[in-house]
C-alpha positions as CSV (number, residue, x, y, z in Angstrom):
1,M,-8.7,-8.2,29.6
2,S,-8.2,-6.1,26.9
3,G,-8.5,-6.2,23.4
4,K,-6.3,-6.8,20.4
5,L,-5.7,-4.7,17.4
6,Y,-5.5,-7.3,14.4
7,L,-3.9,-5.5,10.8
8,V,-5.3,-7.5,8.6
9,P,-3.9,-7.7,4.5
10,T,-6.3,-8.3,1.8
11,P,-5.7,-8.3,-1.5
12,I,-4.6,-5.8,-4.2
13,G,-6.3,-8.0,-7.1
14,N,-6.6,-11.7,-6.6
15,L,-8.8,-13.1,-4.0
16,E,-6.8,-16.0,-3.7
17,D,-4.3,-14.7,-2.4
18,M,-6.2,-13.8,1.0
19,S,-4.8,-16.3,3.7
20,F,-6.7,-18.5,6.0
21,R,-5.9,-17.1,8.9
22,A,-6.6,-13.8,8.2
23,V,-10.5,-15.0,7.0
24,R,-10.0,-16.6,10.7
25,I,-9.4,-13.5,12.1
26,L,-12.0,-11.8,10.4
27,K,-15.2,-14.0,11.2
28,E,-13.2,-13.6,14.4
29,V,-13.4,-10.3,15.7
30,D,-16.2,-8.1,16.9
31,L,-15.7,-5.3,14.4
32,I,-14.1,-4.3,11.5
33,L,-12.6,-1.1,11.1
34,A,-12.6,-0.4,7.0
35,E,-11.7,2.1,4.4
36,D,-13.7,2.4,2.7
37,T,-16.4,0.3,3.7
38,R,-17.8,0.6,0.2
39,T,-14.9,-2.0,-1.4
40,S,-14.8,-3.8,1.7
41,A,-18.6,-5.0,1.3
42,P,-17.9,-7.3,-1.8
43,L,-14.7,-9.0,-0.1
44,L,-16.6,-10.0,3.3
45,K,-19.9,-11.6,1.7
46,H,-17.7,-13.2,-1.4
47,F,-15.4,-15.0,1.9
48,G,-18.6,-15.7,4.2
49,I,-17.7,-12.8,6.9
50,D,-20.8,-11.0,8.4
51,K,-19.1,-8.1,10.5
52,K,-20.7,-4.4,11.1
53,L,-18.1,-2.3,9.0
54,Y,-16.7,0.9,10.2
55,S,-15.3,3.6,8.7
56,H,-11.7,4.8,9.6
57,H,-10.0,6.4,6.3
58,Q,-7.0,9.1,5.9
59,H,-10.2,12.0,6.6
60,N,-11.5,10.6,10.2
61,E,-8.8,8.3,11.4
62,H,-7.5,10.9,14.4
63,K,-11.3,11.3,15.6
64,S,-11.8,8.1,14.8
65,V,-9.0,6.4,17.2
66,T,-10.1,7.8,20.1
67,E,-13.5,5.8,20.0
68,V,-11.7,2.6,18.8
69,I,-8.8,2.8,21.7
70,R,-11.9,2.5,23.7
71,F,-13.2,-0.3,22.4
72,L,-10.1,-1.9,22.5
73,K,-9.8,-1.2,26.8
74,E,-13.1,-2.7,26.9
75,G,-12.4,-5.8,25.7
76,K,-13.3,-5.5,22.4
77,Q,-11.0,-8.1,19.5
78,I,-10.8,-5.5,16.3
79,A,-9.4,-6.3,12.5
80,L,-8.1,-2.8,10.6
81,I,-8.3,-3.4,6.5
82,S,-7.3,-1.0,3.9
83,D,-9.4,-1.2,0.4
84,A,-6.7,-3.3,-0.9
85,G,-2.8,-4.8,0.6
86,T,-1.2,-4.0,4.3
87,P,-2.9,-1.7,6.6
88,A,-0.2,1.6,7.5
89,I,1.4,0.8,3.7
90,S,0.8,4.1,1.8
91,D,-2.3,3.7,3.9
92,P,-4.8,4.2,7.5
93,G,-3.1,2.5,10.6
94,F,-0.3,4.5,11.3
95,L,-2.0,6.2,13.8
96,L,-4.0,3.8,15.6
97,V,-0.8,1.3,15.9
98,R,1.0,4.2,17.6
99,E,-1.7,4.8,19.8
100,A,-2.0,1.3,20.6
101,I,1.2,1.1,21.5
102,R,0.9,4.6,23.6
103,N,-2.1,2.7,25.7
104,N,0.2,-0.7,25.9
105,L,-2.7,-2.9,23.9
106,P,-1.7,-6.1,22.4
107,I,-1.0,-5.7,18.1
108,D,-1.1,-8.2,16.1
109,C,0.1,-7.8,11.9
110,L,-1.3,-10.2,9.5
111,P,2.0,-11.3,6.7
112,G,-0.1,-10.5,3.8
113,A,-0.4,-9.0,0.2
114,T,1.5,-5.0,-0.2
115,A,2.3,-4.2,-3.8
116,F,5.8,-3.5,-3.7
117,V,6.9,-6.3,-2.5
118,P,6.4,-8.0,-6.7
119,A,7.0,-5.2,-8.2
120,L,10.4,-5.1,-6.7
121,V,11.1,-9.2,-7.5
122,N,9.5,-8.6,-11.0
123,S,11.9,-5.6,-12.0
124,G,15.0,-7.2,-12.3
125,L,17.0,-4.8,-9.9
126,A,19.2,-5.0,-6.4
127,A,16.5,-6.2,-3.8
128,D,19.0,-7.2,-1.0
129,R,18.8,-3.0,-0.2
130,F,15.8,-0.5,-1.2
131,T,14.3,2.6,0.7
132,F,9.5,2.3,0.1
133,E,9.2,6.0,-0.8
134,G,5.2,5.2,-1.3
135,F,3.6,8.3,-2.7
136,L,5.3,11.9,-3.7
137,P,4.2,14.8,-3.3
138,V,2.0,16.0,-5.4
139,K,3.4,19.6,-5.4
140,K,5.1,21.3,-2.5
141,G,7.7,19.2,-1.7
142,R,8.0,17.5,-4.3
143,Q,11.6,19.2,-5.7
144,T,13.0,18.6,-2.5
145,R,12.5,15.1,-1.8
146,M,13.8,14.8,-6.0
147,K,16.9,15.9,-4.7
148,E,17.0,14.2,-1.6
149,L,16.7,10.6,-3.8
150,V,19.6,11.8,-6.5
151,N,22.9,10.3,-4.9
152,E,20.7,6.9,-3.4
153,N,22.0,4.3,-3.8
154,R,19.5,1.6,-3.4
155,T,16.7,0.6,-5.1
156,M,13.5,2.8,-4.7
157,I,10.1,2.2,-5.3
158,F,7.5,4.5,-5.8
159,Y,3.6,4.2,-6.1
160,E,1.6,6.4,-8.6
161,S,-1.3,7.2,-10.0
162,P,-2.1,6.2,-13.5
163,H,-2.9,10.1,-14.6
164,R,0.6,11.4,-13.1
165,L,2.5,8.9,-14.7
166,L,4.4,10.6,-17.6
167,K,4.7,13.6,-15.7
168,T,6.9,11.3,-12.8
169,L,8.5,9.6,-15.1
170,E,9.8,12.6,-16.7
171,E,11.4,14.1,-13.5
172,F,13.0,11.3,-13.1
173,A,14.4,11.0,-16.1
174,Q,15.5,14.3,-15.3
175,Y,17.5,14.0,-12.1
176,F,18.1,10.1,-12.0
177,G,19.3,10.6,-16.0
178,A,17.6,9.6,-18.9
179,E,19.0,5.9,-18.8
180,R,18.4,4.8,-15.4
181,Q,17.5,1.7,-15.3
182,A,13.8,1.3,-13.5
183,S,10.3,-0.7,-14.3
184,V,7.5,0.3,-14.2
185,S,4.4,-2.5,-12.7
186,R,0.8,-2.6,-13.4
187,E,-2.3,-4.2,-12.3
188,L,-0.8,-6.5,-10.0
189,T,-1.9,-10.3,-9.6
190,K,-5.3,-9.3,-11.5
191,L,-6.0,-10.1,-15.3
192,F,-4.0,-7.5,-17.2
193,E,-1.1,-7.3,-15.1
194,E,1.8,-6.1,-16.9
195,T,5.6,-5.3,-16.0
196,V,7.9,-2.8,-18.1
197,R,11.7,-2.5,-17.8
198,G,14.3,-0.3,-19.2
199,S,16.1,2.6,-19.4
200,L,13.4,6.0,-17.5
201,K,13.8,7.2,-21.4
202,E,12.5,3.5,-22.6
203,I,10.0,3.4,-20.1
204,K,8.0,6.7,-21.0
205,I,8.4,6.0,-24.7
206,H,6.3,2.5,-23.8
207,F,3.3,4.3,-22.0
208,E,3.0,7.3,-23.9
209,T,1.4,4.7,-26.5
210,H,-0.6,2.3,-24.2
211,T,-3.4,2.6,-21.5
212,L,-3.0,3.8,-18.2
213,K,-4.9,2.0,-15.8
214,G,-4.7,0.8,-12.6
215,E,-3.0,0.8,-9.3
216,I,1.0,1.4,-10.8
217,V,4.8,1.1,-8.9
218,I,8.2,2.7,-9.6
219,C,10.8,0.4,-9.1
220,V,14.3,2.6,-9.6
221,A,17.4,1.7,-10.0
222,G,19.7,3.2,-6.8
223,K,22.6,6.2,-8.5
């Protein structure tokens, strides 16, 4: 029998968000693939999970996929985790899942933490229809993507780093209008969690005088 690939979400901040099922699966599998073994090791130790970690990140995943598929065909049970949240959502995982499907190998994705869901619900913006854009291109293709979204009617969700937030808010105001309603959530589930709501102009003014740290999710109302 072939093995099975498990995609296991990990907490985005608060360790209490780790599910009982996630802990059980990670204890039962033969090996765990981690985006950054240094980040995942303390998490696994906290839950008493003693497994060897193998690196599987954006810089080695093309090479790693072949070996992982071989392990699965040999019958090994393998779990993939990212540094935080659900694998393959703006994190490595897509290539491995696609290759597992091509080889008719079973896959099980556990439900769990994903930063954009609480950010969207907290935003107060329409959540019945939305588009998840993840990280915008840093340079090439950035303006093209912005222009494509100008007429988007659904709520738009973006991930952003702290050092690019002000620039991104400025660009959003330019393309979508300074009065377009939005929200910025940072440090979700952590001690200093914060969600700022208002127009793009108001939110930019707020963060010009406040500390910018942590992972950031931006929600922007549709046209």
